[in-house]
C-alpha positions as CSV (number, residue, x, y, z in Angstrom):
1,M,11.0,-57.9,16.6
2,E,8.5,-55.2,17.5
3,V,9.9,-52.3,19.6
4,K,7.3,-50.5,21.8
5,L,7.8,-46.8,22.3
6,W,5.4,-46.8,25.3
7,N,4.7,-48.9,28.3
8,D,1.1,-47.9,28.9
9,K,-1.9,-45.9,27.4
10,R,-0.7,-42.7,29.0
11,E,2.7,-42.9,27.4
12,R,1.1,-43.8,24.1
13,E,-1.1,-40.7,24.1
14,M,2.0,-38.6,24.9
15,Y,3.9,-39.9,21.9
16,E,0.9,-39.5,19.7
17,N,0.6,-35.9,20.9
18,F,4.3,-35.3,20.2
19,A,3.8,-36.6,16.7
20,E,0.8,-34.3,16.2
21,L,2.8,-31.3,17.5
22,F,5.7,-32.2,15.2
23,A,3.2,-32.4,12.2
24,I,1.6,-29.0,13.0
25,I,5.0,-27.3,13.2
26,K,6.1,-28.9,9.9
27,A,2.8,-28.0,8.2
28,T,3.0,-24.4,9.4
29,E,6.6,-24.1,8.0
30,K,5.5,-25.4,4.6
31,L,2.5,-23.0,4.7
32,E,4.7,-20.0,5.5
33,K,7.1,-20.8,2.7
34,A,4.2,-21.3,0.3
35,Y,2.8,-17.9,1.2
36,I,6.1,-16.1,0.9
37,R,6.6,-17.6,-2.6
38,D,3.1,-16.7,-3.7
39,I,2.2,-20.4,-4.2
40,I,-1.0,-19.9,-2.2
41,S,-3.3,-16.9,-2.1
42,P,-3.5,-14.6,1.0
43,A,-7.1,-15.7,1.6
44,E,-6.3,-19.4,1.4
45,Y,-3.2,-18.9,3.5
46,E,-5.1,-17.1,6.3
47,V,-7.8,-19.8,6.6
48,E,-5.2,-22.6,6.8
49,C,-2.9,-20.7,9.1
50,Q,-5.8,-19.9,11.5
51,K,-6.6,-23.6,11.6
52,L,-3.0,-24.6,12.4
53,I,-2.7,-21.9,15.1
54,A,-5.9,-23.1,16.7
55,H,-4.8,-26.7,16.7
56,F,-1.4,-25.7,18.0
57,K,-2.9,-23.6,20.9
58,T,-5.1,-26.5,21.9
59,L,-2.4,-29.1,21.7
60,S,0.4,-27.0,23.4
61,S,-2.0,-26.2,26.2
62,S,-2.6,-29.9,26.9
63,L,1.1,-30.6,26.7
64,K,2.3,-27.7,28.8
65,D,3.5,-30.1,31.6
66,T,5.4,-32.5,29.3
67,V,6.5,-29.8,26.7
68,P,7.0,-26.6,28.7
69,S,9.1,-25.1,25.9
70,I,8.0,-25.4,22.2
71,E,11.4,-23.9,21.2
72,R,13.2,-26.7,23.1
73,F,10.9,-29.3,21.5
74,H,11.8,-27.8,18.1
75,D,15.5,-27.9,18.8
76,T,15.5,-31.4,20.4
77,Y,14.0,-32.9,17.2
78,K,16.2,-30.7,15.0
79,M,13.2,-29.5,13.0
80,D,14.7,-26.4,11.4
81,C,11.3,-24.6,11.3
82,Q,12.0,-21.1,12.4
83,A,9.2,-19.5,10.3
84,A,6.7,-21.9,12.0
85,I,8.0,-21.1,15.5
86,N,7.7,-17.4,14.7
87,R,4.1,-17.8,13.5
88,L,2.9,-20.2,16.2
89,V,4.8,-19.1,19.3
90,T,6.0,-15.5,18.8
91,S,3.2,-14.0,16.6
92,G,0.1,-16.2,17.2
93,V,-1.7,-14.8,14.2
94,P,-1.4,-15.2,10.4
95,A,1.0,-12.9,8.5
96,T,-2.0,-11.4,6.7
97,V,-3.6,-10.3,10.0
98,E,-0.3,-8.8,11.1
99,H,0.0,-6.8,7.9
100,R,-3.6,-5.5,8.2
101,A,-2.9,-4.5,11.8
102,A,0.3,-2.7,10.8
103,A,-1.5,-0.9,8.0
104,A,-4.3,0.1,10.4
105,M,-1.9,1.4,13.0
106,S,0.0,3.4,10.4
107,A,-3.3,4.9,9.2
108,T,-4.3,5.7,12.7
109,T,-1.0,7.3,13.4
110,S,-1.2,9.4,10.2
111,A,-4.7,10.5,11.1
112,A,-3.6,11.6,14.6
113,N,-0.6,13.5,13.0
114,V,-2.9,15.3,10.5
115,A,-5.3,16.3,13.3
116,E,-2.3,17.6,15.3
117,C,-1.1,19.7,12.3
118,V,-4.6,21.2,11.7
119,Q,-4.9,22.1,15.4
120,N,-1.4,23.8,15.4
121,F,-2.2,25.7,12.2
122,I,-5.5,27.0,13.7
123,T,-3.9,27.8,17.1
124,A,-1.1,29.8,15.5
125,M,-3.5,31.8,13.2
126,D,-6.0,32.4,16.1
127,S,-3.2,33.7,18.3
128,L,-2.1,36.3,15.8
129,K,-5.8,37.4,15.5
130,L,-5.7,37.9,19.2
131,N,-2.6,40.1,18.9
132,M,-0.3,37.6,20.6
133,V,2.7,38.8,18.7
134,A,5.5,38.7,21.2
135,V,8.4,36.4,20.2
136,D,8.0,34.2,23.3
137,Q,4.3,33.7,22.4
138,V,4.8,33.1,18.6
139,H,8.0,31.0,18.6
140,P,6.6,28.0,20.6
141,L,3.5,27.9,18.4
142,L,5.5,27.8,15.2
143,S,7.9,25.2,16.7
144,D,5.0,22.9,17.5
145,L,3.6,23.4,14.0
146,S,6.9,22.7,12.4
147,G,7.4,19.6,14.5
148,S,3.9,18.2,13.7
149,L,4.5,18.8,9.9
150,N,7.8,16.9,10.1
151,K,6.0,13.9,11.5
152,L,3.9,13.4,8.4
153,S,5.8,11.3,5.8
154,I,3.3,12.2,3.1
155,L,4.7,15.7,3.0
156,P,8.0,16.3,1.0
157,P,10.9,18.0,2.7
158,E,10.4,21.1,0.5
159,F,6.7,21.4,1.4
160,E,5.7,25.1,1.5
161,G,4.6,24.9,5.2
162,K,7.8,23.3,6.3
163,T,10.1,25.8,4.6
164,K,8.1,28.9,5.6
165,M,7.9,27.8,9.2
166,R,11.7,27.1,9.2
167,D,12.3,30.6,7.8
168,W,10.0,32.3,10.5
169,I,11.6,30.3,13.3
170,G,15.0,31.4,12.1
171,R,13.9,35.0,12.1
172,L,12.3,34.8,15.5
173,S,15.4,33.1,17.0
174,K,17.5,36.3,16.2
175,M,15.0,38.5,18.2
176,G,14.6,38.9,21.9
177,A,11.9,37.1,23.8
178,A,10.1,40.3,24.7
179,D,10.3,41.7,21.1
180,E,7.1,41.9,19.2
181,L,6.3,41.4,15.5
182,T,5.4,44.6,13.7
183,E,1.9,44.9,12.3
184,Q,3.4,44.2,8.8
185,Q,5.3,41.1,10.1
186,A,2.2,39.7,11.9
187,R,0.1,40.2,8.8
188,Q,2.7,38.5,6.6
189,L,3.0,35.6,9.1
190,H,-0.7,35.1,9.1
191,F,-0.8,35.1,5.3
192,D,2.0,32.5,5.2
193,L,0.2,30.4,7.8
194,E,-3.1,30.5,5.8
195,S,-1.3,29.8,2.5
196,S,0.6,26.9,4.1
197,Y,-2.6,25.5,5.7
198,N,-4.4,25.6,2.3
199,S,-1.4,23.8,0.7
200,F,-1.4,21.3,3.5
201,M,-5.1,20.4,3.1
202,A,-4.6,20.1,-0.7
203,A,-1.7,17.7,-0.2
204,L,-3.7,15.3,2.0
205,P,-4.8,12.1,0.1
206,T,-8.5,12.0,-0.5
207,A,-10.6,9.0,0.5
208,G,-9.9,6.0,-1.7
209,T,-6.5,7.1,-2.9
């Protein structure tokens, strides 16, 4: 005896769409696992994943009234496809695109930190040239420089600029706010800043490395 799952054309289309949604989720799960296990190349993965995401978005949009929650649909049919749910619902882009975006963001952040370090080096050196040698003038500049250097992960903890700035900040902390650096101290600090700046520029990775 034949059992009908639907009573009319509308119900038939709904169940067909459910089956299509089920298939997309399952296919995405298999694709995610294949990519993680290096069974498929990143380029092939990205093309196929973009197709599945596009189909999913179109189908889930048309089913938003009957399937308001994809997660609930997933749980109701006991699909066990968490990787697919993450890719289709949470992320919405292939893993390869996510990785490129993260790398670009990291590069952008590093570039901003490098620019901040350069600016702080130049500001500190220029201030000494302008005879701004009071402790309450010099200390904030060296603190800013030290902070910006510490943000850069490419610099090791024992980097010359970090250690020298720590030493100078320690010395200044023992002085009064209105105290001033002697001419010899100011000259030595400027020399240390210039030496640290040159070491900093030499430590930066060149293009292509």
